[in-house]
N, C-alpha and C positions, 0 to 999 in steps of 0.2 A: 504494500500500500504506500502510495506517495503522500507524505504529509508536508504541507507548506505552512510555515509559521511567519507571522507578521507582528511587529510591535504596533500597538494601537492605544487609543484612549477612549474611554466612555465619557461622554460629555452631556448626556441626558438619559432619561429613563429607558432602560433595556430590561424588560421583565422576563421572568422565568418561573416555572413551578418548582418548589422545593420538594423534598421527599415526602413531606406531610400534606402536599397538595395546596399549599399556600402560595400566592403570587408574591414574589419579591423582586426587587430591582438590583441589578449588578451595581455595585458602588461606583460613583464617578471617580475616575482616575485611570492610571495606566493598567494595561492588560496585554495579554498575548492572544492572538487569534490564530487557531490552527485548523486548516481545512482537513477533514477526516474522510475524504472520498467525495462522492457526488451528492450526498443528501444532507450532511450536517457539518457544522462548524463548532469547534470547541473554543470557549472563551475561558481564559485562565486569569485569575486576579488574586490579590493579597500580597503582603510583604514577602512571603516565601512561596507564592504561587499555590497556596493551600486550598483555594476555592476554584471550582470550575463547573461549567455546565455546557452541554451540547445542545445547540439550537438549530432548527431547520434553516437552510440557506435563505429562504424567503424572509424569515424574521430578521436575519442579519442584514440582508439587502434593504429592508424597510428602515432599520436603525441607521444605516449609512445614508439613505435617501433623506431622512429627517435630520441628519447631522448629529445623531446621538452616539454614533460610533465612527471614529476617524482613524484610518490607517495612517501610521506615521512613516512607513517605509515602502 
């Protein structure tokens, strides 16, 4: 599997469902964006990269279109 990683920044609300079914937002700040194939993208954040979530490509594209996710490289 080919994995492509980019440095990025969350600048607005990008939501996801946690394990308990609650909707949370990825915190504003730096993150890594890793494409994991054709259907999903993994967002990694936190001081040691301890938090992550896989989101559908359509949701990532919508976040970029609204300026809530900015690729830095």
